[in-house]
N, C-alpha and C positions, 0 to 999 in steps of 0.2 A: 529450431523454433518450436515452442510448445504447441500442441494441437489446438488448444483453445484459442490462442492468439492467431494461429494460421486460419482457422475457421472464421474468426471475427473479421480479419482483413479480407478474406476471400468473399465473404458475404457483403461487406462494405463496398468492395470494388465491383462486384457483379450487380448489385442493386440498381445503380443508375443505368447500366447497359440494358438490363432486363426491363426496367421501367420504360426506357426509350423505345425498345422493340414493341412492348405492349401498347403504348400510346400510338406508335406509328401504325400498328395493325388495326387498332380501333379507328383511327382517322382514315386510313386507306379503305378499310371495309369493302364495300361493293365496287369501289373504283379500281380494284386490282387489275382488271382487264384493260382499262384505259391506260394505266401506268405501264403495263407490259407492252402494249402496242406503241406507246410513246418511246420506250427505251429500245425496242427491237431493232431499229435502224443502226443503233450504235453498238450492237452486241459484239461484232467482230472487233471493233476498236477497243472495247472494254477487255476482251480476252487478250488482245495483243499487249495492252498496258500491263495486265496482270502477269503475263508470261515474261515480259521485259523486267518487271519488278523482281520476279523470282530469280531470273538469271543474274541480275545485279546483286541481289543478296547473296547468292551462292558464290559469285565471283569475289565479293568482298570477304566472305567467310574463308574461302580458299587462300586468298592473299594474306589475310591475317594469320592463318594457320602456317603458311610457308614462312612468314617473317618470324613467328615464334620458334619454328624448327631451326631456322638459321641462327637465331640469337642463342638458342640453347646449345648449339654445336660450337659456339665460340667464333663464328665466322662473320 
């Protein structure tokens, strides 16, 4: 892909995400502490969900890799 096209689509894709983060930061403003204390009781649950998600992604990746290896060996 030409560098100009790559940069165009990279900027086009990152603009909405960066705009959302900017607006969220502006709206959150001084209420950051209140949000932090509201989410704090769920911190362990969030960590567990993230770790389970990572394990699932790795397991699916390994399973796909094993299937590709088997099919390339003619088995």
